[in-house]
ChimeraX commands (.cxc) that place a marker at each C-alpha (Angstrom):
marker #1 position 99.16,186.55,140.27 radius 0.5
marker #1 position 102.24,186.88,138.08 radius 0.5
marker #1 position 101.96,188.31,134.57 radius 0.5
marker #1 position 103.48,186.12,131.84 radius 0.5
marker #1 position 106.24,187.54,129.68 radius 0.5
marker #1 position 106.04,184.83,127.01 radius 0.5
marker #1 position 103.06,183.08,125.41 radius 0.5
marker #1 position 103.23,179.71,123.69 radius 0.5
marker #1 position 100.08,178.81,121.80 radius 0.5
marker #1 position 100.48,175.08,121.22 radius 0.5
marker #1 position 102.43,172.26,122.92 radius 0.5
marker #1 position 104.11,171.52,119.57 radius 0.5
marker #1 position 105.50,175.08,119.22 radius 0.5
marker #1 position 109.26,175.48,119.40 radius 0.5
marker #1 position 109.09,179.27,119.79 radius 0.5
marker #1 position 107.06,181.54,122.04 radius 0.5
marker #1 position 106.11,185.21,121.68 radius 0.5
marker #1 position 107.23,188.00,124.02 radius 0.5
marker #1 position 104.15,189.85,125.30 radius 0.5
marker #1 position 105.73,192.58,127.44 radius 0.5
marker #1 position 107.73,195.72,126.67 radius 0.5
marker #1 position 111.35,195.96,127.77 radius 0.5
marker #1 position 112.25,192.28,128.18 radius 0.5
marker #1 position 115.94,192.24,129.05 radius 0.5
marker #1 position 118.68,189.63,128.94 radius 0.5
marker #1 position 118.68,187.46,132.04 radius 0.5
marker #1 position 114.96,187.78,132.71 radius 0.5
marker #1 position 113.49,184.61,134.23 radius 0.5
marker #1 position 110.32,184.61,132.14 radius 0.5
marker #1 position 106.98,183.18,133.17 radius 0.5
marker #1 position 105.81,181.34,130.03 radius 0.5
marker #1 position 102.20,180.23,129.57 radius 0.5
marker #1 position 100.92,177.66,127.07 radius 0.5
marker #1 position 97.53,179.03,126.06 radius 0.5
marker #1 position 96.23,175.68,124.73 radius 0.5
marker #1 position 96.01,174.25,128.25 radius 0.5
marker #1 position 97.01,177.12,130.57 radius 0.5
marker #1 position 100.14,175.32,131.81 radius 0.5
marker #1 position 103.25,177.32,132.56 radius 0.5
marker #1 position 107.02,176.99,132.74 radius 0.5
marker #1 position 110.08,179.22,133.24 radius 0.5
marker #1 position 112.72,180.17,130.68 radius 0.5
marker #1 position 115.59,182.66,130.82 radius 0.5
marker #1 position 115.96,185.24,128.03 radius 0.5
marker #1 position 119.54,185.31,126.74 radius 0.5
marker #1 position 119.27,188.74,125.10 radius 0.5
marker #1 position 117.00,191.77,125.13 radius 0.5
marker #1 position 113.95,190.79,123.05 radius 0.5
marker #1 position 111.31,193.25,121.77 radius 0.5
marker #1 position 107.61,192.72,122.32 radius 0.5
marker #1 position 106.05,190.57,119.58 radius 0.5
marker #1 position 109.33,188.82,118.75 radius 0.5
marker #1 position 109.98,185.11,119.19 radius 0.5
marker #1 position 112.10,183.16,121.68 radius 0.5
marker #1 position 113.49,179.66,121.06 radius 0.5
marker #1 position 111.98,177.11,123.46 radius 0.5
marker #1 position 114.57,174.49,122.49 radius 0.5
marker #1 position 117.85,174.57,120.59 radius 0.5
marker #1 position 117.20,175.23,116.90 radius 0.5
marker #1 position 119.74,174.50,114.16 radius 0.5
marker #1 position 120.09,175.90,110.66 radius 0.5
marker #1 position 117.45,174.18,108.51 radius 0.5
marker #1 position 115.07,173.39,111.38 radius 0.5
marker #1 position 111.38,174.14,110.88 radius 0.5
marker #1 position 109.97,176.79,113.22 radius 0.5
marker #1 position 106.55,176.00,114.69 radius 0.5
marker #1 position 104.37,178.83,116.06 radius 0.5
marker #1 position 100.60,178.59,116.71 radius 0.5
marker #1 position 101.01,174.89,115.88 radius 0.5
marker #1 position 101.94,175.87,112.30 radius 0.5
marker #1 position 105.13,175.75,110.23 radius 0.5
marker #1 position 106.13,179.43,109.84 radius 0.5
marker #1 position 109.61,179.09,108.36 radius 0.5
marker #1 position 113.11,177.67,108.45 radius 0.5
marker #1 position 116.07,178.63,110.59 radius 0.5
marker #1 position 118.92,180.15,108.54 radius 0.5
marker #1 position 121.18,180.26,111.61 radius 0.5
marker #1 position 121.10,178.47,114.93 radius 0.5
marker #1 position 119.49,179.65,118.18 radius 0.5
marker #1 position 119.86,178.25,121.67 radius 0.5
marker #1 position 117.15,177.90,124.29 radius 0.5
marker #1 position 116.12,181.42,125.32 radius 0.5
marker #1 position 117.59,183.11,122.22 radius 0.5
marker #1 position 115.87,185.73,120.08 radius 0.5
marker #1 position 114.34,184.29,116.87 radius 0.5
marker #1 position 113.64,186.86,114.16 radius 0.5
marker #1 position 114.73,187.87,110.65 radius 0.5
marker #1 position 118.43,187.50,111.51 radius 0.5
marker #1 position 118.06,183.73,111.94 radius 0.5
marker #1 position 114.61,182.83,110.53 radius 0.5
marker #1 position 113.39,182.87,106.93 radius 0.5
marker #1 position 109.62,183.04,106.74 radius 0.5
marker #1 position 107.65,180.97,104.23 radius 0.5
marker #1 position 105.20,183.81,103.70 radius 0.5
marker #1 position 107.32,185.38,100.92 radius 0.5
marker link #1:1,2 radius 0.2
marker link #1:2,3 radius 0.2
marker link #1:3,4 radius 0.2
marker link #1:4,5 radius 0.2
marker link #1:5,6 radius 0.2
marker link #1:6,7 radius 0.2
marker link #1:7,8 radius 0.2
marker link #1:8,9 radius 0.2
marker link #1:9,10 radius 0.2
marker link #1:10,11 radius 0.2
marker link #1:11,12 radius 0.2
marker link #1:12,13 radius 0.2
marker link #1:13,14 radius 0.2
marker link #1:14,15 radius 0.2
marker link #1:15,16 radius 0.2
marker link #1:16,17 radius 0.2
marker link #1:17,18 radius 0.2
marker link #1:18,19 radius 0.2
marker link #1:19,20 radius 0.2
marker link #1:20,21 radius 0.2
marker link #1:21,22 radius 0.2
marker link #1:22,23 radius 0.2
marker link #1:23,24 radius 0.2
marker link #1:24,25 radius 0.2
marker link #1:25,26 radius 0.2
marker link #1:26,27 radius 0.2
marker link #1:27,28 radius 0.2
marker link #1:28,29 radius 0.2
marker link #1:29,30 radius 0.2
marker link #1:30,31 radius 0.2
marker link #1:31,32 radius 0.2
marker link #1:32,33 radius 0.2
marker link #1:33,34 radius 0.2
marker link #1:34,35 radius 0.2
marker link #1:35,36 radius 0.2
marker link #1:36,37 radius 0.2
marker link #1:37,38 radius 0.2
marker link #1:38,39 radius 0.2
marker link #1:39,40 radius 0.2
marker link #1:40,41 radius 0.2
marker link #1:41,42 radius 0.2
marker link #1:42,43 radius 0.2
marker link #1:43,44 radius 0.2
marker link #1:44,45 radius 0.2
marker link #1:45,46 radius 0.2
marker link #1:46,47 radius 0.2
marker link #1:47,48 radius 0.2
marker link #1:48,49 radius 0.2
marker link #1:49,50 radius 0.2
marker link #1:50,51 radius 0.2
marker link #1:51,52 radius 0.2
marker link #1:52,53 radius 0.2
marker link #1:53,54 radius 0.2
marker link #1:54,55 radius 0.2
marker link #1:55,56 radius 0.2
marker link #1:56,57 radius 0.2
marker link #1:57,58 radius 0.2
marker link #1:58,59 radius 0.2
marker link #1:59,60 radius 0.2
marker link #1:60,61 radius 0.2
marker link #1:61,62 radius 0.2
marker link #1:62,63 radius 0.2
marker link #1:63,64 radius 0.2
marker link #1:64,65 radius 0.2
marker link #1:65,66 radius 0.2
marker link #1:66,67 radius 0.2
marker link #1:67,68 radius 0.2
marker link #1:68,69 radius 0.2
marker link #1:69,70 radius 0.2
marker link #1:70,71 radius 0.2
marker link #1:71,72 radius 0.2
marker link #1:72,73 radius 0.2
marker link #1:73,74 radius 0.2
marker link #1:74,75 radius 0.2
marker link #1:75,76 radius 0.2
marker link #1:76,77 radius 0.2
marker link #1:77,78 radius 0.2
marker link #1:78,79 radius 0.2
marker link #1:79,80 radius 0.2
marker link #1:80,81 radius 0.2
marker link #1:81,82 radius 0.2
marker link #1:82,83 radius 0.2
marker link #1:83,84 radius 0.2
marker link #1:84,85 radius 0.2
marker link #1:85,86 radius 0.2
marker link #1:86,87 radius 0.2
marker link #1:87,88 radius 0.2
marker link #1:88,89 radius 0.2
marker link #1:89,90 radius 0.2
marker link #1:90,91 radius 0.2
marker link #1:91,92 radius 0.2
marker link #1:92,93 radius 0.2
marker link #1:93,94 radius 0.2
marker link #1:94,95 radius 0.2
view
């Protein structure tokens, strides 16, 4: 059984979370949606640290980011499918 590299919590999420150390650019990730245990594949475009987010679809500046089925912030710069989503392109609504 393969070990997933990315978890998506809800079908409505547009980002997933890296759950392995050392994820490198070009990795064909096994992604699992925990809400229903479905899976899909996605390629990481850059090295992405554990716990950081990956865009599941193209995101533009101003788009709302959905994680855990919740609005967690707005994009301040674009990200393509498989790109790293973090403080360089996402502004959280927590503060």
